[in-house]
C-alpha positions as CSV (number, residue, x, y, z in Angstrom):
1,X,-191.0,-65.0,-13.7
2,X,-187.3,-65.5,-14.2
3,X,-184.9,-62.8,-13.1
4,X,-183.5,-60.7,-16.0
5,X,-179.8,-59.7,-16.0
6,X,-179.3,-56.1,-14.9
7,X,-179.1,-53.9,-17.9
8,X,-181.3,-55.9,-20.2
9,X,-183.8,-53.7,-22.1
10,X,-187.3,-55.0,-21.8
11,X,-190.4,-53.8,-23.7
12,X,-193.5,-55.2,-22.1
13,X,-196.8,-54.9,-24.1
14,X,-195.5,-51.7,-25.6
15,X,-198.0,-49.9,-27.9
16,X,-198.3,-46.6,-29.7
17,X,-201.4,-45.1,-31.4
18,X,-201.8,-41.9,-33.2
19,X,-205.5,-41.2,-33.1
20,X,-207.2,-44.3,-34.7
21,X,-204.0,-45.5,-36.2
22,X,-201.9,-48.0,-34.2
23,X,-198.3,-47.7,-35.2
24,X,-197.0,-50.3,-32.8
25,X,-199.1,-53.2,-31.7
26,X,-198.5,-54.8,-28.3
27,X,-194.8,-55.5,-28.4
28,X,-192.8,-57.8,-26.0
29,X,-189.1,-57.9,-26.5
30,X,-186.0,-58.6,-24.3
31,X,-182.8,-57.2,-25.6
32,X,-179.9,-58.6,-23.7
33,X,-177.3,-56.2,-22.2
34,X,-174.3,-55.8,-24.4
35,X,-175.9,-57.2,-27.6
36,X,-176.1,-55.7,-31.1
37,X,-179.8,-55.8,-31.9
38,X,-181.6,-54.7,-35.1
39,X,-185.2,-53.6,-35.7
40,X,-185.7,-54.3,-39.3
41,X,-188.7,-53.6,-41.6
42,X,-190.1,-51.4,-44.3
43,X,-191.2,-47.8,-43.9
44,X,-194.2,-47.4,-41.6
45,X,-193.7,-50.8,-39.9
46,X,-193.3,-49.2,-36.4
47,X,-189.6,-49.6,-35.9
48,X,-188.7,-45.9,-35.7
49,X,-191.7,-45.3,-33.4
50,X,-190.4,-48.1,-31.1
51,X,-187.0,-46.5,-31.1
52,X,-188.4,-43.1,-30.3
53,X,-190.4,-44.5,-27.3
54,X,-187.2,-46.1,-25.9
55,X,-185.4,-42.7,-26.4
56,X,-188.2,-40.9,-24.6
57,X,-189.1,-38.9,-27.7
58,X,-192.6,-40.5,-27.9
59,X,-194.9,-41.4,-25.0
60,X,-196.2,-45.0,-25.2
61,X,-200.0,-45.5,-25.4
62,X,-199.5,-48.6,-23.2
63,X,-197.0,-51.0,-21.8
64,X,-193.6,-50.6,-20.1
65,X,-190.0,-49.9,-21.0
66,X,-187.4,-51.2,-18.5
67,X,-183.6,-51.2,-18.3
68,X,-182.6,-53.8,-15.8
69,X,-185.1,-53.5,-13.0
70,X,-185.8,-49.8,-13.6
71,X,-189.0,-48.7,-15.2
72,X,-188.2,-45.7,-17.5
73,X,-191.6,-45.6,-19.3
74,X,-192.4,-42.1,-18.0
75,X,-188.9,-40.9,-17.4
76,X,-188.1,-37.8,-19.4
77,X,-185.7,-38.2,-22.3
78,X,-182.8,-36.3,-20.8
79,X,-183.0,-38.3,-17.6
80,X,-182.6,-41.6,-19.4
81,X,-179.1,-43.0,-19.8
82,X,-179.9,-43.6,-23.5
83,X,-178.3,-41.8,-26.4
84,X,-179.3,-41.7,-30.1
85,X,-177.3,-41.4,-33.3
86,X,-179.4,-40.2,-36.2
87,X,-178.8,-40.2,-39.9
88,X,-178.3,-36.5,-39.8
89,X,-175.1,-35.9,-37.8
90,X,-176.4,-32.8,-35.9
91,X,-172.9,-31.6,-35.1
92,X,-172.3,-28.0,-34.0
93,X,-170.6,-26.5,-37.1
94,X,-168.8,-23.7,-35.2
95,X,-167.2,-26.1,-32.7
96,X,-164.2,-28.3,-33.1
97,X,-164.6,-32.0,-33.3
98,X,-163.2,-32.3,-29.8
99,X,-165.6,-29.7,-28.4
100,X,-168.5,-31.5,-30.1
101,X,-167.7,-34.8,-28.4
102,X,-167.0,-33.2,-25.0
103,X,-170.0,-30.9,-25.1
104,X,-172.3,-33.0,-23.0
105,X,-169.7,-33.9,-20.4
106,X,-168.7,-30.2,-20.0
107,X,-172.3,-29.2,-19.4
108,X,-172.4,-31.6,-16.5
109,X,-169.1,-30.3,-15.1
110,X,-167.1,-33.5,-15.8
111,X,-163.5,-32.5,-15.1
112,X,-162.3,-35.4,-17.3
113,X,-164.3,-34.2,-20.3
114,X,-161.3,-33.7,-22.6
115,X,-159.6,-37.0,-21.8
116,X,-162.8,-38.9,-22.2
117,X,-163.6,-37.2,-25.5
118,X,-160.1,-38.1,-26.7
119,X,-160.6,-41.7,-25.8
120,X,-164.0,-41.7,-27.6
121,X,-162.3,-40.2,-30.7
122,X,-159.5,-42.8,-30.5
123,X,-162.2,-45.5,-30.4
124,X,-163.7,-44.3,-33.7
125,X,-160.2,-43.9,-35.1
126,X,-160.4,-40.1,-35.3
127,X,-158.0,-39.2,-32.5
128,X,-156.0,-37.1,-34.9
129,X,-159.0,-34.9,-35.9
130,X,-160.0,-33.2,-32.6
131,X,-158.9,-29.7,-33.7
132,X,-160.8,-29.8,-37.1
133,X,-164.3,-28.4,-37.7
134,X,-167.0,-30.8,-38.8
135,X,-167.2,-29.3,-42.3
136,X,-163.5,-30.3,-42.8
137,X,-164.5,-33.9,-42.5
138,X,-166.1,-36.4,-44.9
139,X,-169.6,-37.7,-44.3
140,X,-168.3,-40.9,-42.9
141,X,-166.0,-39.1,-40.5
142,X,-168.8,-36.9,-39.4
143,X,-170.8,-40.0,-38.6
144,X,-167.9,-41.3,-36.5
145,X,-167.8,-38.0,-34.6
146,X,-171.6,-38.3,-33.9
147,X,-171.0,-41.9,-32.7
148,X,-168.1,-40.8,-30.4
149,X,-170.3,-38.0,-29.0
150,X,-173.0,-40.6,-28.1
151,X,-170.5,-43.2,-26.7
152,X,-168.6,-40.8,-24.5
153,X,-171.5,-40.6,-22.1
154,X,-171.4,-44.5,-21.7
155,X,-175.1,-44.9,-22.1
156,X,-176.9,-48.1,-21.0
157,X,-178.4,-48.3,-24.5
158,X,-177.2,-46.7,-27.8
159,X,-179.9,-46.2,-30.3
160,X,-178.9,-46.0,-34.0
161,X,-181.7,-44.5,-36.3
162,X,-180.7,-45.4,-39.9
163,X,-177.2,-44.0,-39.1
164,X,-175.6,-45.0,-42.4
165,X,-178.4,-44.0,-44.7
166,X,-176.7,-40.9,-46.0
167,X,-173.5,-42.6,-46.9
168,X,-172.5,-44.1,-50.3
169,X,-172.5,-47.9,-50.7
170,X,-168.8,-48.5,-50.3
171,X,-168.5,-46.3,-47.2
172,X,-171.7,-47.7,-45.7
173,X,-170.2,-51.2,-45.9
174,X,-167.0,-50.0,-44.3
175,X,-169.0,-48.4,-41.5
176,X,-171.0,-51.6,-40.9
177,X,-167.8,-53.4,-40.0
178,X,-166.6,-50.4,-37.9
179,X,-169.8,-50.2,-35.9
180,X,-169.7,-53.9,-35.2
181,X,-166.1,-53.6,-34.1
182,X,-166.9,-50.6,-31.8
183,X,-169.9,-52.3,-30.3
184,X,-167.8,-55.4,-29.4
185,X,-165.0,-53.2,-28.0
186,X,-167.2,-51.1,-25.7
187,X,-169.7,-53.9,-24.8
188,X,-172.7,-51.5,-24.8
189,X,-176.2,-52.4,-26.0
190,X,-176.7,-51.2,-29.5
191,X,-180.2,-51.0,-31.1
192,X,-180.1,-50.4,-34.8
193,X,-183.2,-49.3,-36.8
194,X,-182.9,-50.0,-40.5
195,X,-184.8,-51.1,-43.6
196,X,-181.6,-52.4,-45.1
197,X,-181.6,-56.2,-44.8
198,X,-177.9,-56.7,-45.6
199,X,-177.0,-54.0,-43.0
200,X,-179.0,-55.8,-40.3
201,X,-177.6,-59.2,-41.2
202,X,-174.0,-57.9,-41.3
203,X,-174.0,-56.3,-37.9
204,X,-176.8,-57.6,-35.6
205,X,-176.6,-60.6,-33.2
206,X,-180.4,-60.7,-33.2
207,X,-183.0,-59.2,-35.6
208,X,-186.6,-58.3,-34.9
209,X,-188.5,-58.1,-38.2
210,X,-191.4,-55.8,-38.0
211,X,-194.4,-55.4,-40.3
212,X,-197.4,-53.1,-40.0
213,X,-196.8,-52.6,-36.3
214,X,-196.4,-56.3,-35.5
215,X,-193.3,-58.4,-34.7
216,X,-193.1,-60.9,-37.6
217,X,-190.1,-62.9,-36.4
218,X,-187.3,-62.7,-33.9
219,X,-184.0,-64.5,-34.3
220,X,-180.3,-64.5,-35.3
221,X,-179.6,-63.6,-39.0
222,X,-179.0,-67.2,-40.1
223,X,-182.2,-68.5,-38.6
224,X,-184.3,-65.8,-40.2
225,X,-182.7,-66.5,-43.6
226,X,-182.8,-70.3,-43.5
227,X,-186.1,-70.7,-41.6
228,X,-188.4,-67.7,-42.2
229,X,-191.6,-68.0,-40.3
230,X,-193.7,-66.2,-42.9
231,X,-193.7,-65.3,-46.6
232,X,-193.2,-61.7,-45.6
233,X,-189.9,-62.5,-43.8
234,X,-188.9,-64.9,-46.7
235,X,-189.3,-62.2,-49.3
236,X,-188.1,-59.2,-47.2
237,X,-184.9,-60.9,-46.1
238,X,-183.2,-61.8,-49.3
239,X,-184.7,-63.4,-52.4
240,X,-186.9,-66.5,-52.3
241,X,-188.4,-68.8,-54.9
242,X,-191.8,-69.8,-53.5
243,X,-193.1,-72.8,-55.3
244,X,-196.8,-73.7,-54.8
245,X,-197.0,-77.3,-53.8
246,X,-199.2,-80.0,-52.1
247,X,-197.8,-82.6,-49.7
248,X,-198.8,-85.9,-51.1
249,X,-197.2,-88.6,-49.0
250,X,-194.2,-89.8,-47.1
251,X,-190.9,-91.3,-48.3
252,X,-187.9,-93.0,-46.7
253,X,-185.4,-91.1,-44.6
254,X,-187.7,-88.6,-42.9
255,X,-188.8,-87.1,-46.2
256,X,-192.2,-86.2,-47.6
257,X,-193.3,-86.1,-51.2
258,X,-194.8,-83.0,-52.7
259,X,-196.4,-82.2,-56.0
260,X,-195.3,-78.9,-57.7
261,X,-197.4,-78.4,-60.8
262,X,-197.3,-82.0,-61.8
263,X,-193.6,-82.6,-60.8
264,X,-192.8,-84.7,-57.7
265,X,-190.2,-83.4,-55.3
266,X,-189.0,-84.4,-51.8
267,X,-188.9,-82.2,-48.8
268,X,-187.6,-82.7,-45.3
269,X,-190.5,-83.6,-43.0
270,X,-188.9,-81.4,-40.2
271,X,-189.4,-78.4,-42.4
272,X,-193.1,-78.9,-42.9
273,X,-195.4,-77.4,-40.2
274,X,-197.7,-80.1,-38.8
275,X,-201.0,-80.7,-40.5
276,X,-200.2,-78.6,-43.6
277,X,-200.8,-80.0,-47.1
278,X,-201.1,-76.9,-49.3
279,X,-197.8,-75.2,-48.9
280,X,-195.1,-72.8,-50.4
281,X,-191.8,-74.7,-50.8
282,X,-189.2,-72.0,-50.6
283,X,-185.7,-72.4,-52.1
284,X,-183.2,-69.6,-51.9
285,X,-181.5,-68.8,-55.3
286,X,-178.0,-69.9,-54.3
287,X,-179.3,-73.3,-53.1
288,X,-180.3,-74.2,-56.7
289,X,-177.8,-75.9,-59.0
290,X,-177.7,-76.2,-62.8
291,X,-178.0,-79.8,-64.2
292,X,-179.4,-83.1,-62.9
293,X,-176.4,-84.0,-60.8
294,X,-176.8,-81.0,-58.4
295,X,-179.5,-82.6,-56.3
296,X,-182.3,-85.1,-56.0
297,X,-185.1,-82.7,-56.8
298,X,-185.4,-81.7,-60.4
299,X,-187.4,-78.9,-62.2
300,X,-187.1,-78.0,-65.9
301,X,-187.3,-74.6,-67.4
302,X,-186.1,-72.1,-70.0
303,X,-183.3,-69.5,-69.3
304,X,-184.9,-66.1,-70.0
305,X,-182.2,-63.8,-68.5
306,X,-178.5,-64.0,-67.6
307,X,-176.9,-61.3,-65.4
308,X,-173.1,-61.5,-64.7
309,X,-172.5,-59.7,-61.3
310,X,-168.8,-60.5,-60.8
311,X,-168.5,-63.2,-58.1
312,X,-171.8,-64.8,-59.4
313,X,-174.2,-65.1,-62.3
314,X,-177.9,-64.7,-61.8
315,X,-180.4,-66.5,-64.0
316,X,-184.1,-66.2,-64.5
317,X,-185.6,-69.6,-65.5
318,X,-189.2,-69.7,-66.7
319,X,-191.1,-72.7,-65.5
320,X,-193.7,-74.5,-67.6
321,X,-196.5,-72.9,-65.5
322,X,-195.1,-69.4,-66.1
323,X,-193.2,-68.8,-62.9
324,X,-189.7,-67.3,-63.0
325,X,-187.2,-69.0,-60.7
326,X,-184.1,-67.0,-59.7
327,X,-180.9,-69.0,-59.6
328,X,-177.5,-67.6,-58.4
329,X,-174.4,-69.5,-59.3
330,X,-170.9,-68.7,-58.1
331,X,-168.5,-68.0,-60.9
332,X,-166.1,-70.7,-59.8
333,X,-165.4,-72.2,-63.2
334,X,-168.4,-74.6,-63.3
335,X,-170.5,-74.8,-66.4
336,X,-172.8,-71.8,-67.1
337,X,-176.1,-71.8,-68.8
338,X,-176.9,-69.7,-71.9
339,X,-179.8,-67.5,-72.7
340,X,-182.6,-69.5,-74.4
341,X,-181.3,-72.8,-73.1
342,X,-183.6,-75.5,-71.6
343,X,-182.0,-76.5,-68.4
344,X,-182.7,-78.7,-65.3
345,X,-182.6,-77.0,-61.8
346,X,-181.7,-79.3,-58.9
347,X,-181.5,-79.2,-55.2
348,X,-181.4,-81.7,-52.3
349,X,-184.2,-82.2,-49.9
350,X,-183.7,-80.2,-46.7
351,X,-182.3,-77.1,-48.4
352,X,-185.9,-75.7,-48.6
353,X,-188.2,-74.1,-46.1
354,X,-191.9,-74.7,-46.1
355,X,-194.7,-72.2,-45.3
356,X,-198.5,-72.2,-45.3
357,X,-199.9,-71.5,-48.8
358,X,-202.7,-69.5,-47.1
359,X,-200.1,-66.7,-46.9
360,X,-199.5,-64.4,-49.9
361,X,-196.4,-65.2,-51.9
362,X,-196.1,-61.5,-52.6
363,X,-195.9,-60.4,-49.0
364,X,-192.8,-58.3,-48.4
365,X,-191.9,-57.9,-52.1
366,X,-193.5,-54.5,-52.6
367,X,-191.8,-53.2,-49.4
368,X,-188.4,-54.4,-50.7
369,X,-189.0,-52.5,-54.0
370,X,-190.0,-49.3,-52.2
371,X,-187.3,-49.3,-49.5
372,X,-184.5,-50.6,-51.7
């Protein structure tokens, strides 16, 4: 077996059962030292249970947890160099911000506790707020204090358990940028648990998508979005138009022909798993164009809804077989479609992904609706 870099977090066959219910199926992951890693999935998928096992708050049913070459599977939580930032800030209300951040260091007798706490507050851009009490700060500032308190101990791994869930949308987006900046500055391993797809894609270098205790797919955000390995990932990570199709033959230029409810389209042969004939052809909404000149593949339908969202307009287009295709067009001055208009949707071969039609086209959709 190849040597792992010191400091990598490795989960080897990690499982967790509660009675007859298995929350985490055998899980094998290597999280490189210094990376920003996200565990993404709907409620009940096993992501938080995995995080709690790494933190030492849950005992695994089986498997190992290693940091570098050190097995910490049975190490007690307070003996692990692992800190957690929760959605609830858990700050001491009677203490100043400075004392909150320095608390752990002072308990260990660290003579540099105050200077280290000041450095941590400077890192989260709250160096001026050390004398304030937590209730004098906004929710976003309190979350920064909680982050500083976790970072001041220089953990091998920092665990983030839905840390931005209590913040409003604008502040959450600001904090996403800040968390990424801080992680890059300190160079520590961050593991972020979230059900928010945009949040994971904005911050993480690598995302592990979990579903019902299993690892569905592991990859960087662009790969997961452009080449989902399952209909669950396709639907859970953004919007997808999944068109039922049958591969019918080959064409020039490394393309295959496919039949979509009587319409012939072309797909890139590299996107089609070997041996498959009955498939879902997936096309993301922003990859579709309006009009016949937007690409070689054409489908025809009726505009049933038009939603202006500022930077873009979203259309629902009803296909002849009753399926609603979602189209997102940037508001860049190009021609827009009208409600009730019959239009042509176009895209070029290669802009699609192709999945086995044996998978449900509804996988992942209910979870998105529930988790928001």
